[in-house]
C-alpha positions as CSV (number, residue, x, y, z in Angstrom):
1,S,-103.4,-76.0,93.2
2,A,-104.8,-78.7,95.4
3,A,-103.6,-79.2,99.1
4,P,-101.3,-82.1,99.4
5,S,-102.5,-85.5,101.4
6,F,-101.5,-85.6,104.7
7,E,-99.0,-88.3,104.0
8,E,-97.7,-86.1,100.9
9,Y,-97.3,-83.0,103.6
10,L,-95.2,-85.8,106.0
11,K,-93.4,-86.3,103.0
12,Q,-92.6,-82.7,102.2
13,R,-91.6,-82.0,105.8
14,A,-89.6,-84.7,105.8
15,G,-87.4,-83.3,102.7
16,G,-89.5,-86.0,100.7
17,A,-90.0,-86.5,97.0
18,S,-91.8,-83.3,96.5
19,S,-89.3,-81.0,97.6
20,S,-89.1,-79.7,94.0
21,E,-92.1,-78.8,94.6
22,I,-91.5,-76.8,97.1
23,A,-88.3,-75.1,95.8
24,A,-89.9,-74.0,92.9
25,E,-92.8,-72.5,94.8
26,A,-90.9,-71.2,97.7
27,P,-87.1,-69.7,97.5
28,A,-84.8,-70.7,100.6
29,A,-84.9,-67.9,102.9
30,S,-81.7,-66.5,103.9
31,S,-81.2,-68.6,107.2
32,G,-77.6,-68.1,108.1
33,G,-74.3,-66.4,106.8
34,G,-75.4,-62.3,106.1
35,G,-71.7,-62.6,104.3
36,G,-70.3,-60.1,106.6
37,G,-72.2,-57.1,105.3
38,D,-73.0,-54.2,107.1
39,L,-76.5,-54.4,109.7
40,V,-78.9,-52.3,107.3
41,G,-78.2,-53.8,104.3
42,V,-78.9,-57.0,105.6
43,L,-81.7,-56.8,107.2
44,E,-82.9,-54.7,104.1
45,G,-82.0,-58.6,101.9
46,L,-82.9,-60.7,104.7
47,E,-86.2,-62.7,104.0
48,G,-88.1,-63.6,107.1
49,P,-90.8,-66.4,107.5
50,G,-92.4,-68.0,104.3
51,Q,-96.7,-67.5,105.3
52,V,-99.4,-69.0,103.8
53,W,-102.9,-67.7,102.7
54,G,-105.2,-69.2,105.1
55,A,-109.2,-69.0,105.5
56,D,-108.6,-65.8,103.6
57,G,-107.0,-67.5,100.0
58,I,-110.1,-69.2,99.7
59,A,-112.2,-66.0,98.6
60,V,-109.5,-65.5,96.7
61,G,-109.1,-69.3,94.5
62,K,-105.9,-69.6,96.7
63,E,-105.6,-72.7,99.1
64,E,-105.1,-72.3,102.5
65,N,-101.2,-74.0,102.8
66,D,-100.5,-71.9,99.0
67,L,-97.5,-69.5,99.8
68,K,-98.9,-65.9,100.3
69,G,-95.4,-64.1,100.7
70,Y,-92.5,-63.5,102.9
71,E,-92.8,-61.4,106.4
72,N,-89.4,-59.5,105.8
73,F,-87.5,-57.1,107.8
74,G,-87.3,-53.6,105.5
75,K,-89.2,-51.5,107.9
76,F,-86.7,-52.4,110.7
77,A,-84.0,-51.6,108.8
78,E,-85.8,-48.1,107.8
79,A,-86.5,-47.3,111.5
80,I,-82.9,-47.5,112.1
81,K,-81.6,-45.3,110.1
82,S,-84.7,-43.0,110.1
83,T,-84.4,-42.3,114.1
84,G,-80.6,-42.0,113.5
85,V,-79.9,-45.0,115.4
86,A,-77.6,-46.1,112.6
87,A,-75.2,-43.1,112.6
88,E,-74.6,-43.9,116.0
89,L,-74.0,-47.7,115.8
90,G,-69.8,-49.0,115.3
91,D,-68.4,-51.7,113.9
92,G,-70.1,-53.6,117.2
93,P,-70.4,-56.4,117.8
94,Y,-74.0,-56.2,118.5
95,T,-76.9,-58.6,118.5
96,I,-80.0,-57.8,116.8
97,F,-83.5,-58.8,117.6
98,A,-85.2,-58.2,114.1
99,P,-88.7,-57.4,114.4
100,T,-90.7,-58.8,111.4
101,D,-92.6,-55.9,108.9
102,P,-96.0,-57.3,110.1
103,A,-94.8,-56.8,114.0
104,L,-93.7,-53.0,113.3
105,E,-97.2,-52.2,111.6
106,S,-99.0,-53.9,114.4
107,Y,-96.8,-51.6,116.6
108,E,-97.3,-48.6,114.5
109,L,-100.9,-49.0,114.9
110,L,-101.4,-49.6,118.3
111,R,-98.4,-47.6,119.7
112,G,-97.7,-44.7,117.6
113,P,-94.5,-44.2,115.5
114,V,-91.8,-46.4,116.2
115,S,-88.7,-44.0,118.4
116,A,-85.0,-44.6,118.4
117,D,-85.5,-46.2,121.9
118,I,-87.6,-48.6,120.7
119,V,-85.3,-49.5,117.7
120,K,-82.4,-49.5,120.8
121,M,-84.8,-51.7,122.7
122,H,-83.8,-54.9,119.6
123,I,-80.0,-53.8,119.5
124,V,-78.1,-55.4,122.3
125,P,-74.2,-54.6,122.4
126,G,-71.8,-58.2,121.8
127,K,-72.2,-60.9,119.7
128,I,-75.0,-63.6,121.0
129,M,-75.6,-66.6,119.0
130,Q,-79.2,-68.4,120.1
131,D,-77.6,-70.9,121.6
132,D,-76.5,-68.2,123.7
133,V,-79.4,-65.8,124.7
134,P,-80.6,-67.6,127.8
135,T,-77.7,-67.0,129.5
136,A,-76.3,-64.3,128.3
137,D,-76.5,-60.4,129.6
138,L,-79.4,-59.1,127.5
139,T,-79.4,-55.5,128.3
140,S,-80.0,-53.7,125.3
141,L,-78.3,-50.6,123.6
142,G,-80.6,-48.0,125.5
143,G,-80.2,-49.4,128.7
144,T,-82.9,-51.7,129.4
145,A,-83.1,-54.7,130.5
146,L,-84.6,-57.8,128.5
147,N,-86.4,-60.4,129.9
148,Y,-85.8,-64.2,129.2
149,R,-88.1,-67.2,129.7
150,Y,-88.0,-70.6,128.6
151,A,-92.2,-71.5,128.6
152,V,-94.2,-74.3,126.5
153,R,-90.9,-75.6,124.8
154,K,-89.7,-72.1,123.2
155,H,-87.6,-69.8,123.9
156,F,-88.5,-65.9,124.8
157,V,-87.1,-62.6,124.8
158,N,-89.8,-59.9,126.1
159,D,-92.6,-62.3,125.3
160,A,-91.0,-62.7,121.6
161,I,-90.1,-66.0,120.8
162,I,-86.8,-66.6,119.1
163,G,-86.2,-69.8,117.1
164,E,-89.7,-69.9,115.9
165,N,-90.8,-72.4,113.3
166,T,-93.6,-71.5,111.0
167,F,-96.3,-74.3,109.9
168,G,-95.8,-76.3,106.7
169,P,-92.8,-76.3,104.1
170,Y,-91.9,-72.6,104.2
171,S,-89.2,-70.9,105.5
172,D,-88.3,-70.1,109.0
173,Y,-87.5,-67.1,111.2
174,P,-84.1,-66.6,110.8
175,M,-81.7,-67.1,113.1
176,D,-78.1,-66.6,113.6
177,V,-77.3,-64.6,110.4
178,E,-74.1,-63.0,110.2
179,C,-73.4,-59.8,109.5
180,G,-70.5,-57.8,109.5
181,Q,-71.7,-55.8,112.9
182,G,-72.6,-58.8,115.0
183,V,-75.5,-61.1,114.1
184,I,-79.3,-60.5,113.4
185,H,-82.3,-62.9,115.4
186,S,-85.4,-62.2,114.0
187,V,-88.7,-62.0,116.0
188,G,-92.9,-62.1,115.2
189,L,-93.5,-59.3,118.2
190,C,-92.3,-55.3,119.0
191,F,-90.4,-55.8,122.2
192,G,-92.3,-52.0,123.0
193,F,-95.4,-53.4,123.4
194,Y,-95.1,-53.8,127.2
């Protein structure tokens, strides 16, 4: 498919006439109201931000802005189960800063397997909605104090942007996704790097 003109792109971003083409090419992400399901179940089915091919697409006959896929959360859901953290979680509520699959892959490549301590670093007792993060107590389930900061018009927790918007017409990082045990916010970086 040919890349849209700049004018067509602006129409797409504004919700213009080409939105049906976008919907056919990229299903909408789950961005909220996880249906009250359990934490792990919601994470397993949660669709993350849409990613485009970029320069790599040219070699395989794709346009740079064609949808390559979605960054999902199955690896973090599996880590919650495999490390035993799922068995430790009660009814909650909890706030989960869920790293995407590529974020966990990067962590494992550079730091090794994800431990229970790293998983617990992403879980904070209490239900904290996105707008409340700046003033909330961000002490993780494992006792680690997470660092919040606001810089370059973005909100960060432990250097991971929360509420990040992706470029183009595809889905952003899901925020305020409710589940039976609390709320999930997605992040593109594993907290345990530092």
